[in-house]
C-alpha positions in Angstrom: -5.8 -15.5 -13.9 -4.0 -12.5 -15.4 -1.9 -10.1 -13.4 -4.4 -7.3 -13.7 -7.2 -9.6 -12.3 -4.9 -10.7 -9.4 -4.1 -7.1 -8.6 -7.7 -6.0 -8.8 -8.8 -8.8 -6.5 -6.0 -8.0 -4.1 -6.9 -4.3 -4.0 -10.6 -5.2 -3.4 -9.8 -7.8 -0.7 -7.4 -5.6 1.3 -8.5 -2.0 0.6 -12.0 -2.2 -0.8 -11.3 0.3 -3.7 -8.4 1.5 -5.7 -9.0 4.9 -4.1 -8.4 3.6 -0.6 -5.1 2.0 -1.8 -4.2 5.3 -3.4 -4.6 7.0 0.0 -2.2 4.6 1.6 0.3 5.0 -1.2 0.0 8.8 -0.9 0.8 8.5 2.7 3.8 6.4 1.8 5.1 9.2 -0.4 4.7 11.7 2.4 6.5 9.4 4.8 9.5 9.1 2.4 9.9 12.9 2.5 9.2 13.6 6.1 10.0 10.5 8.0 11.5 11.5 11.3 11.1 10.2 14.7 7.6 10.7 16.0 6.3 12.0 12.7 4.0 9.1 11.9 2.8 6.4 14.3 4.1 2.9 14.0 0.7 1.4 12.7 0.6 3.9 9.8 4.1 3.0 8.7 3.3 -0.7 9.0 0.2 -0.3 6.8 2.2 1.5 4.1 4.9 -1.2 4.2 2.3 -3.9 3.9 0.7 -2.2 0.9 4.0 -1.8 -0.9 5.0 -5.4 -0.1 1.6 -6.7 -1.4 2.0 -4.8 -4.7 5.5 -6.1 -5.1 4.4 -9.7 -4.5 1.4 -9.3 -6.8 3.5 -7.9 -9.6 6.1 -10.7 -9.3 3.5 -13.5 -9.8 
């Protein structure tokens, strides 16, 4: 299986559509600029970290 297929399957399995993943990644960008105590809830931050970690793992395979 090619990297693009793996990434596409991962996106579909975890986020449903590329648009949903894009929303999580947009939130990640906002967090990087505005991350202060009590700005985002812990679950939102964990979801963003999981998304970024999944992309990194997928790209390294």
